[in-house]
N, C-alpha and C positions, 0 to 999 in steps of 0.2 A: 365217061368221067371217072368211073370206078377203076377202069383199066389204067387211065392216065395216072391216077393217084397211086396205084400199085407200082407202076413203073418208076415213079418219083421216089417211092419208098425203097425199092430195090437199089436204085442208084445211090441213095443216101446211106445204105447200110455200111459200106466200108468206112465212111467218115464217122458214123455213129460208133462203130467198133473201136476206132482209135480213141474217140472221145470217152469211151467207157473204161479206159485204163490199159489198153494194149500198146500205147505209144511210149517210146519208139520201138518198132519191131525189127529195124534194120539200121544200118549206118545213116547218119544225118549229113547231108551236103550243106556246107556253109559257104555260099558263093560270095566272093569278093569281086565286085564289078570293075576292078582296077588292076593294074599290073602289080606283081609281087614287089615287095620292098618299100612301098609307100606306107603312110601311117594307117590307112584303112586296112591294108593287109596285116600290119603289125597288131592292130586292135583285135582283129578276128583271131589271129594266131595266139594272142595272149590268153584268150578265154577258152579256146577250143579244148585243151587238155582237161580243164576243170569240168566243162560241159560233158565231155565223153565219160569221165569218171562218175559223174552224178547220174547221167542218163543211162549208163550201162551199155552204150553203143558207141562205136567210133564216130568222131565228128571230123569229116574230111573237108579241108579248105580247098576251094577251087577258084582260081583266078580267071575271070572272063572279062577282059577289058574291051572297051569299044563304045563309041557314041556317047561319051561322057558318063558311062555307067548304065546306060539304058538298054543295051542289048541283053545283058545278063538279067537285069530287073524285069524286062518284058518276058523273058523265058520263065522266070519263077512265077510271075503273075499269071501266065497262061498255062502253067504246068499243073501237075497233080496237086490236089489240095489235102494231102494226108499229113502235111507238116514235116515230112522227111527232107525237105529242101527249104532253106531259109536264105536270106540275102542281107548283106550289110548295106544299109542305105545311108545316104548322106544328104547334104543340102540339094544336090542335083535331083534327088527323087522326092524329097520331103518339103521343098520350098521354092525351087527354081524352075518348076515345070512350065511356067507361063512363057518362057522364051522359045518353047517348041510349039509349032503349029500342026505337026504331023506325026506325033509319037504314035506308035502302034498300040499303045495302052495308055490308061490314065492312072498315073501313080497314086493319086489321092483316092481313087475308087478301087483299083485292082490290087493294091498292096495294103496289108494290115500291119500297123506297128505292133511289135511284140514287147520291146523294151528299149529305153534309152541306155546305151552302153557307157558312153563317156563323152567328154568334150575336151578341147585343147586349143590354146592360143597358137597363132602362127607368128612368123617373123618376116619382115621385109628385108630381103638380102639382095645385094648387088654384086656383080662381078668386079674384081679389083681394078679393072680397066676403066670403070665408070668414075668420073671426076666428081663424086659426091660422097661426103662423109657424114651427112645428116639428112633428115627428111626435108628441111627447108632448102638445102643445097640441091637435092634431087628434084624438088618442085621447080626451082629456078631453072635447072638444066632442061627439064621437060618443057617448060614454057618457052625457053629460048629456041628449042628445036622440036616443034610439035610433030608427034607421030614417029619420031626417029627411035626413041627408046622402045624396046620390046620386052614384054614380060610373059613368062611361061606359066602354064597351069596344068592340072591333071585332066583337063578336058572342059568342054562347054558346060556351064552350069555347076562345075565343081566348086568346092569351098575356096580353093585357091583362085579360081577365076572370079568368083563373087567378091573376094577380098580385094582383088585388083580393080574391079569395076567400081566398088565403093570408094576406093582411093582416088580413082580417076574422076569420079563425080564430085566427091567432097573436096578434093584438092584442086579441082578445076584445071586439070591437065589432060593432054592428049598423049596417051601411051598406047602401043599396039599389042593386042593380045595374040599369043601363039599357043593354041591348044595342043596338048599331047595326050597319049593314051595312058595317063597315070602320072603321078608326081615324080616317080623315079626317073623316067626319061627326060622330063623337063629339067630336073636338077642336074642331070648329066650334061645337058646342053648349056646350062647356066655356068657350070664349072668350066666347060670348054670354051666359053665366050661366044657361043652362037646366039644367045639372048643376053640381055643386060641386067634384068632383075626378075624377082619372083617373090611371091608370098608362099613360104614353105612352113611346114610343121617344124617346130623348134628342135625336137630330137633328131630329125633327119638332117637338118641344116647344121646342127651344132658341131659335128666333127669337122666340117669344112670351114666353119667359122674359126674354130680353134687352130686349124692348120694354116689359116691365113688366106685360103683360096676364095672365101666369100666374106663380104663386109656387111654386118648387120646394121640397119638404120633405125628400126623401130619394131616393137611387138604390137600385135593387133588387139590385145585385151585391154580392159579398162585400167588394170593395174599391171605393174611390171612383173615379169616372170621370174620365179626363183631360179630357173635354169640360166637366165641371162639378166641378172639383177642390175648390171651396169648399162643395159640397153633401155632407153626410154620408150614409153608407149608412143604410138603414132599420134594419139590424141594430144599428148603434151608436147609434141614436136612440130606443131604447125598445122595439124588438121583436127581442130577441137571437135570432140564428140565421136571421133572415129572408133568403131569397135566391130570386130568380126571374129567370132569364136566358133569354129566348126564343131558339130556334134555328130555322133555316130549311133545309128539305130539298127537293131535287128528287126527285120520285117519278114512277113510271109504272104502268100497269096491270100486275097481277101476271103476266099472260100474255105480256108482252113478252120476247122471247128474251134469254137471258143475254148473248149476244155483243153485242146492241144496247145493253144496260145497261152492259156494260164499255166500249163505245165512248163512250157519253155520259159515263161516269164519268171516263175518261181525258182527254177533251176539257175537261170542266169543271174537273178538277184543274189542267190547264194554264192555263186562263183565270184561275182564282183566284190564280195566282202571277204574273200579268202585272204588271210594274213600274208600268205606266201606271194600273193600278187602285188602287194603294196610296193615293194621295191621296183617291180616292173612298171607300175603306173608312174612312179616318180621318174624313172629312167626315160619313159616315153613322153613325159610332160603332160600326162593325161589326168583328168579328174573323173573317177568312176561315178556314174550317176544312179542307174537303177530306177525302181519305182514301178508303177502299174502300167499296163498298156494305155490307159486313159491319160496318164501323165505324158507319155510319149506322143500321143495324138495331140495333146494341148500344145506341147513345144512345137510340133510341126505346124500347127495352125498359126501360132504367133509369128514364127519365123517366115511362113509363107506370105503373110501380109507385109512384113518388112521387106523381104527380098523381091517380091513382086513389084513393089514401088521402085526399087533400084533398077529392075529390068525395064520397067516402063520408061523411067526417066532417062536411062541410058540408051533406050531404043534397041536393046539386045534382041536379036532374032537368030535362032539356030535352025538348021534344016533337019 
């Protein structure tokens, strides 16, 4: 027993050293589990320079798309627990896990939330070939031709997928989901007319709305967005009570020492409040959040209950 205890102590020494103030001792990998160019990628890149300056080490963004964000998250969950690798997590990891029956990891147990970074409303956009100029007209079109309309997303369990499933459920319509390896590829196919509609983040959709290549029908928040003040909410446009607001969290492997998590949390809170980032938040249509790791865990808990109900009701299952 004494030998076992000694072995455990020796194994814990590296983590204890980091917890005692040596963190970070080398560059920090900030993994984005989606393709470059999407809102998740832009969120991470917005705060990376500030994190690097405050931590005194480079913060390297690494895009690892696949399996709705779970390939990268599983790698971080199963990897070193020294805190030098963190991952940007979304609804896919923090609330929509129940759609998977065979994940190689348990996001709720194997990942530890560090901090809420931000949240942002999305917008329902359609290709200009779609004969609908409002949410009621889209609902009527979908009901007239069940299953014909297709909507793209950043992958199974992504915020864009869940927004579509909530719309499908609350609007009582049959539209077909087409998952992609990120919001960027889905948006490209929407612009090209390969799919008919999509729930996209407002900032990434905005240039294409302004150019006339996409038509906005409604925003997913409870109130209208200042970026699209003329576009009504989906709730006020025929689907009362509809609301879907994606949130972004920095997470680490569950075994990362609490002292390291607190350090990352403190630094990220400071960065989120930097005055020079305020224009970037407005440009991206994001609301910076921050707060303690417990605040992040509570948000995840509340959202998990909500979206698990949507998944059960819609019968969503992913391999």
